N, C-alpha and C positions, 0 to 999 in steps of 0.2 A: 343386906345381911345384918342381923342384929348382933349385939355383943355376945349373947349366949351362943349363937351359932358359930361365931368367930372363935370363941374359946373352945368349943367342942372340936372344931376343925383343927385348931392348934394342937389339942391333945392327941388327935388322930395322927397328925404329922410327926409329932415328936418321936414316937416309937420307930417310925419309918426312918426318920433322920438319924436317930440313935443307932438303929440297926445298920444303916448305911455307913455311919462313922465306924462302928465296930468292924464291919466287913472290910472297909478300907484299911483299918489298923491291922487286921489279920493279914491282909495282902502285903502290907508293908513289912510286917514281921517275917512273913514267908520269903519275901524277896531279899530282905536283909540276911536271913539265914542262908539262902541260896548263894548270895554274894560272898558270905564268909566261907562257905564250903569251897567255892570256886577260887577265891583268893588263897586259901590254904593249899589247894591242889596246884595252883600256879607257883606258889613259893616252894613247894616240894619238888616240882619239875625243874625249877631254876636251880635248886640246891643239887639235884641229881645231875644236871648238865654240868654244873661246876665241878662236881666230883669226877665225872668222866673226863673233863678237860684236864684236871689236875693229874689224873693217872696217866693219860696219854702224854702229857708234857713231861712227866717224871720218867716214863719209859724212854721217850725221845732224848732227854738229857743224859740218861745213863748210856744209851746207845751211842750218842755223839761223843761222850767222854770215854768211850771204849771200856766201860766198866762191866758191860754185858755184851754178849754176842747177839747176832741177829736172831738166832734160834731161841735164845733166852728171852729176847724182847718179844718175839711172837708168842712164846709160851706164857709170858707174864700177861700179855694182852688177852690171851685165851683164858687164862685163869681168872681174870677180872670180867670175863664174858663181854669183851668189848671189840671182838674181831669185826663185827658188823660196822664199826665206826671207822675202820681203815680200809683203803682201797689199794689193791695191788694188781699189777698187770693191766692189760688193755681194757678190761671191763671197768677199771677204775677211772678211765679217762672220761671227762665230762664233755658233752657236745657243745 
């Protein structure tokens, strides 16, 4: 292969290599964006779970300190839409 043919081959490969690099860069950008969205969703979920924990602990503290009745505690938990997080009765037992 003469130098002219090598130069021509090199010119042919460069757009392909450049396109490949561009494609890989786009993939990395998309993956980074997806990672950021997932990380934000995880942070949101962690914050929500902490809020649920804080509300349930507060209700429990008030109930233990006898500042609210059991009915008021259940009403409070219901108002916060957290009844699904507490288990009462036989169905609440874990196997």
